[in-house]
C-alpha positions in Angstrom: -15.6 31.9 -24.3 -17.8 30.3 -21.5 -16.2 28.9 -18.3 -17.7 27.8 -14.5 -15.1 28.9 -12.3 -13.3 26.3 -9.6 -16.4 26.5 -7.0 -19.0 26.2 -9.3 -17.3 22.9 -11.3 -17.0 21.2 -7.8 -20.2 22.4 -6.3 -21.6 20.6 -9.8 -19.3 17.0 -9.2 -21.0 17.1 -5.5 -24.3 17.0 -6.5 -24.6 15.8 -10.2 -25.8 12.6 -10.9 -24.2 9.3 -12.5 -24.6 9.7 -16.0 -25.1 14.3 -15.9 -23.5 16.3 -19.1 -21.9 20.2 -17.9 -19.9 22.2 -20.4 -16.8 23.1 -18.1 -15.6 25.9 -20.9 -16.0 26.8 -24.2 -13.3 27.9 -26.1 -9.8 26.0 -26.7 -8.6 25.9 -24.0 -9.4 26.1 -19.6 -7.9 28.3 -17.6 -5.2 26.4 -15.0 -7.7 26.4 -12.4 -10.2 25.3 -13.9 -8.2 22.7 -16.1 -6.9 21.4 -12.1 -10.2 20.9 -10.3 -11.3 19.2 -13.9 -8.4 16.7 -14.4 -8.7 16.1 -10.4 -12.0 15.0 -10.0 -11.2 12.6 -13.4 -8.6 11.2 -11.5 -10.5 11.0 -8.0 -12.9 8.5 -10.7 -15.9 10.9 -10.3 -16.0 12.3 -13.7 -15.2 11.1 -17.6 -13.6 14.2 -19.4 -14.1 14.6 -23.1 -14.6 17.8 -26.0 -17.1 18.3 -28.7 -16.8 20.5 -31.6 -19.6 21.4 -34.0 -19.0 22.9 -37.4 -18.0 26.7 -37.0 -19.2 26.8 -33.1 -15.9 27.0 -30.5 -15.1 23.8 -28.8 -16.7 22.4 -25.5 -15.2 21.2 -23.1 -17.9 18.4 -21.3 -17.7 16.4 -18.0 -19.3 13.8 -17.5 -20.5 12.6 -13.7 -19.6 8.9 -12.9 -20.9 6.7 -10.3 -18.1 7.0 -7.8 -15.1 5.9 -8.2 -14.4 3.5 -11.4 -14.1 0.3 -10.8 -10.2 0.1 -12.2 -9.9 3.2 -9.0 -10.9 0.6 -7.0 -9.1 -2.6 -8.3 -6.3 0.4 -7.7 -6.9 0.4 -4.6 -7.5 -3.1 -3.1 -3.6 -3.6 -4.3 -1.5 -4.9 -0.9 2.3 -5.4 -0.7 2.8 -10.1 -2.2 4.9 -9.1 0.8 4.9 -9.8 4.5 4.7 -6.4 5.5 1.8 -3.7 4.6 2.8 -0.6 3.2 2.1 2.6 5.4 3.0 6.4 5.4 5.9 5.5 7.3 7.0 2.8 5.2 11.0 3.7 4.4 11.0 3.6 8.3 9.0 0.8 9.2 11.3 -1.0 6.4 14.1 0.2 8.3 13.8 -0.9 11.1 12.6 -4.6 10.2 16.0 -4.7 8.7 17.7 -4.1 11.7 15.1 -6.6 13.4 16.9 -9.3 11.2 20.6 -7.9 10.9 20.0 -7.7 15.5 18.2 -11.4 15.1 21.3 -13.1 12.8 24.2 -11.2 15.2 21.9 -12.3 18.5 21.6 -15.5 17.2 26.0 -16.1 15.9 24.4 -16.6 12.2 26.2 -15.0 9.4 24.9 -11.7 8.0 21.9 -11.8 5.6 23.0 -11.0 2.1 20.8 -8.2 0.1 18.6 -10.9 -1.5 18.1 -12.5 1.5 16.5 -9.5 3.3 14.4 -8.4 0.2 13.0 -11.6 -0.2 12.2 -12.5 4.0 10.8 -8.4 4.0 9.2 -8.4 0.8 11.0 -5.8 -0.3 11.0 -4.8 -4.8 15.1 -6.2 -5.0 17.9 -6.8 -3.6 19.4 -2.9 -4.5 16.1 -1.6 -1.9 17.6 -3.9 0.8 21.2 -2.1 0.0 20.0 1.0 0.5 18.1 0.0 4.0 21.6 -0.7 5.1 23.2 1.8 3.9 20.3 3.4 5.1 21.1 2.0 9.3 25.2 2.7 9.0 24.9 6.5 7.9 22.0 7.1 10.7 25.4 5.1 12.9 22.8 2.1 14.2 25.2 -0.9 12.6 28.9 -1.3 11.5 29.8 -3.6 8.3 33.1 -4.4 7.2 32.9 -6.2 4.1 35.9 -9.0 4.1 36.2 -10.1 1.1 33.9 -10.9 -2.2 33.3 -14.6 -1.5 32.8 -13.9 2.3 29.8 -12.4 3.7 29.6 -8.9 5.7 30.2 -8.7 9.4 27.2 -6.2 10.6 27.8 -5.4 14.1 24.9 -3.3 16.4 26.4 -0.7 17.2 23.6 -0.4 20.3 24.7 -4.4 21.8 28.0 -4.7 20.3 27.1 -7.9 19.3 28.3 -8.7 15.5 27.3 -11.4 13.5 30.1 -14.6 12.1 31.4 -14.3 8.9 30.5 -16.9 6.3 31.1 -18.0 2.2 28.9 -16.5 0.0 
């Protein structure tokens, strides 16, 4: 069995031209460190992984350098959130703050509280469950209080910082 060391594999990937190959391991299964580096290079779109086996010879594990990155990875990077807000590293905090802003605006204007589905639609969230999670999070953080008057009425939200509340309304 022969194998390249992880640092040799990284060095090869940095200097190789598109189309060049390297047999990074010969045998049944590469070690964990080498396999992890090869997988990382593959997931970054720098290499294609393959194996070759001739009759009576051990399996050769081969990497082929690709033009970086692959077109499918460029498309994946180009996708954006179709909603009103862009995703960020602190997306959960930003979305929770946006929910608080909408609830505060409804309370300041004396409006009925938006439903979870309305919040999700306004903020470009996946569904009403995501909005419900953000509302529960605000309750847990002590920023709002929620009263559920009944199954046919909208909830009443009180903004703790201002003391203002949304009004009751029918669903």
